[in-house]
N, C-alpha and C positions, 0 to 999 in steps of 0.2 A: 504493500499500500504505500503510495507517494504522497509526502506532505502536500497539503493545499498551498498554492503559491500566494493566495491573498490573505491567509490566515497568519499574519505577523503580527509581533508585537507594535511596531509603528502604526501599522492599519489600524490596529485595535484602539490605540491611544488616539489617533486622529478621528475615529468614529464616535468616540466617548465626549471629545470636545465639541465637534460639530453638531452632535444630535443631544437634545434635551431628553434625559431618561431620568425618572425617580431613582431615588438612592437605593431602593429595594431591587428594582429591575437591573440597575447598574451591577449590583453584586451578582445577580443570576446570570447576566450576560458574561461576566468575568470568569465564573466557573465554568459556564458552556464553552468559551473560548479555550479555557487551560485545558480542558479535556480532549477537545478537538484538536488541540496541538500536541498532545501526550499520544494520542491514538497511533501515528505513524512510527513512533520511537518504540512503543510498546510492540508493534507487528514486527518491527525490525529485529528486535530482541528476542522474541520468541522463535524468530526464522533461524537467528544463530544458534540458539540452544537447542541441542539434539538430544534427545532421551537416552541416556545410556543403557546399555544391554544389562539385563539383572542376571546375576550370577545364579548358576544352578542351585537348587535349595538341597542343602545336605541335611539328611534325616539320620538321625542316630538310629542304628540297629535295633529292632524291636526284639530280637532275640539274642541272648548271650552268645559269645563265640564258642565258649565250652560245649554248649547244646550243639551246636554244628559239628563239632569235632567228634561228641559222643554218637551221634547219628552216623557220621562217617565211618567211625571206628568198627561200627558192628554192621557195616554194609547196609544201613536202612536208607537206601538211596531215595526212595521217595520222599522222606522226611528232609533229605538233604536238598532236594529241588524246591520243596516248600520253605525250606528256611533261606536259601540263596539270595532271593530278590531283597531281602532285608539289608543285607550286606552290600549288594549292587547299587543300592541308593545312597550308601554312606560316603563317607570321606575317602581320599584316595587310598590309604593303607587298607580299609575295608574292603573297596573295590579289588585291590590286587590280591586281597586273601580270598575272595570270592571267585576270580579267574583261576587262581590255584587249586582251590577245592573242586572246582568244576572239571579241571583237566584231571585231577587225580581220580575224581568220582568215575568219570567216564572210562579211565583206564581200568580201574577195579572193576567195573561192571562188564567189560569185555573180557576180562581174566576169569570171571566167576564162572562163565559156561564153559571153561576148560579146566576146572579145578582138578588137580591130581588126587585121585582117589587111594594113595599109599596109605595103609593101614597104620594107625597110631598106636602103639604098644605101650607106651609109657612117658610121663613127663615128670620133671624133678625141678623144684625150685631151689636155686644156690646162689652163690655170688662169684665174682671173679677170682677171688683169692682161694677158695675152696674148689673152684671148677676143676683144676686138675687131679684133685683126689677123686672126684666123682667120675672123671672120665676113665680112671683106671679101673674102676670096677664095671664100666660100660663097654670100653674099648680101649684095651692096652695098646693096641695099634696106634689109635689116634692120639693117644695120652702121650705116646713115645715122640710123636711129631710136633705136638704143640708145645710152646713155651710161653708162658703168660706170667708177666711181672707186672707190679704198679710202682711208679717212681714216687718220690716225696710229693709232687704237685698232684699226684693222683691219675697220672695219664697211664693209661693201659698199654704196656709194651709187648706186643705180640709178635711172635716168631713161628714160621711153618718150616720145619727142617725136612728136607728132601735128601733121599739117597736112592739113586737110580743106577744101578751097575757100579761103575767107577766115579759116577758123578756124585758130588756131595755139595749142596748149595742150600741156602735158606732165603725164604720169600718172607718179606716182612715190610713195613712201611717208614718212609723218610718222613721223621716228625715235623721237620722245617717246611717241606714241600707238601705234605700230606698226599705223597704218590707211593705206588708200589715200586718196590726194588729188589733185586736178587744179588744175594752175596755169594760168590763161588770161592770154595775153599780148595784149590787145587794142592795136591801133596808136596809138602816141602815148600810151598810158595806163600806168598802174602795173600790174605783175601782181597778180592776184586768185587766191589760194588757196581752195579749196572741198572739202568731203568728197565724194567720188565717189558714195557710196550709203550709207545707214544700212544696208541689207540684205546688204551687202557687208563693210563694216566692223563687226565684232561686238567687243564688249569682251573676250570670252574669247579671241578669235582672234590672229592674227599673219599679216597679209596683207603680200605684197610681190611684185615683178617682175610688173607688170602689163603685158598686149599687148593693144592694140586691133587688131582686125583692118581690112582696107582697107574694108569696108563701113560702119564707124563704128557698128555694133550689137553685134557680139560682143565681149566682154571675156572673156580668160583671165588670170587671176592664180592665185599660189601663196599656199596658206595652211597654217598650222602648228596643228593641233588635233588632239583624239581621235576626230573624226568620219571621219578618213581612214585610209590605209593606215601611216602612220608617216613622220614627219619633216614636210616641206613636200610638200602635195598640190596638184593642179593643179584649178581649179574654172573653169566656164564661166557667164558670166551674160549676158543679153542686154537692150539698151537698150528700155524702152517708151516711144514717143512720147507716148501717152496719159498716162501717170504722170509723165513727164518724169525718170526715174530708172531705173537698172540694176535688175532684178529678183533675185529670191531665186537665188543660183546653185547649181550642180548639181556633185557629184563627177564627175570625169572616169574613164573606165575605163582599161583595161589596153591597151596597154603603156606609155601615157603616164604613170601613177601606179604607184608601187611602194613597197615598205617604206623605200627611201632617200629622200633629198631630192630632189624633182623640182621645179626652179626655175622652168622657162620653156618655152612652147610657142607657136610663131609659124609663120605660113604665108606663104610668099613667092609671090604671084600670077604675078610674071613668070617666075620660076624653076620654078614647080609644084612647091615642095619644101616639106616641112614640118621645122622644126628643133626638137628636143628638149634642153634643157639639164638634166643631172641628175648627181648625184655617186655613182651606183650603179657599183660596182666600182672606185671611187677609194679610196686608202689614204692619201694624204698630204694635209695641211691645205691648202685653198685649191684643191685639183684638182677639174675637173668634166669631164665626159664630153659632147661634143656628139654627138648622133644626127641623121643626115639621111634623111628619107624621101622616097619619091616620090609625089607627089600629095597630096591633101586627106585628113584622116582623116574617118572615116565620121560620126563625131559632129559634123562641120561640113559635111557635105555633104547635100543634099537628095535624092540619088540612092539608091535601093535597090540594096543588093549583089547581085551575080548569084549564081545559085544555087551554083556552084563556088567562090564566094569567101566563103561564110558560114562563120563559124567553127565552129557546129554539125555541120559535115560533118568535123571533124579530130578525131583521139583526144587524150586528156588530156595525154599526153607532148608530143605537137606544140604544143597549146597553151601549154603551160607555157614551151616552148622560145620561142615567139614573144612571151610575155608578158615574158620575162627579157630578150628582145632579144639572143638567142644566135645564132651562125652554126649553120646546118644541119650535121649530122654527115655528113662525107665517107664515101661507100660504100668498102667494102674491096675492094682488087684483089689479084691473085696475089702482088704484090710485098711485101704486109703480111703474108703467111703465112709 
């Protein structure tokens, strides 16, 4: 809106001098003239002032984070999906947390359909200090290979000792770089430390607890990253003779991995038993659970499971029970009523 050219202060004064107007009307005319003079300025100011975009409204999650974690830990995927939108509308850290849990949930849901049905024959709650003594009663071979110490800072110092023919070496973790290394002990020579594989030791990862199976080809280790189910997850890698290194590892499935820390998976050929070390179900610092299975996991076996042993023959509740390594529900009797 352009200012009117004839509405000026000089013109108004000349009009008031030349025209006789009563005092009351003079005041009214002055107020109207000032109002007309102010209209163009107000219009120009309004034109220059643009409305600022409103920041997205941040809503605090209506469900506590520990509720989301509990639903995920027991593979209640329906409740996880209902809970996630509350975090997706929250602040940036909560939105990142929602994205991470979405990825983990989808990964676990795919794994659930292929849960290994290896029979669980025992579980023992222990701690890192008494674990070697427990292993001696369950698997003397494994107890000879594992060396576990805890330093003054509480760091677990783990070593897997390997003897294959004339070869003698140890697999352990470089504590500074958090990568897996191999220390060879040549006869009569100084020990030599080398990186296990660049495809295993990733800068963004945190690898530990390596176990080399008796064939000298398959390596199982734990890695902490966002690409698993949570905490430490178990990975399997195979040694390539042609490339002279371990290949890109793959994430192992259920029930060997879980949202908890799954540290170690080993197989004893003589006992025909598989041992899983995890902190699932543990509440005190340093506590671990040793699970004992009968036979070899399907992922390590070349045999095809029989029709009756396939996981796709089970309903979802039974798959979840096996993935959580829970005891089967006892049938009700007349005494229970």
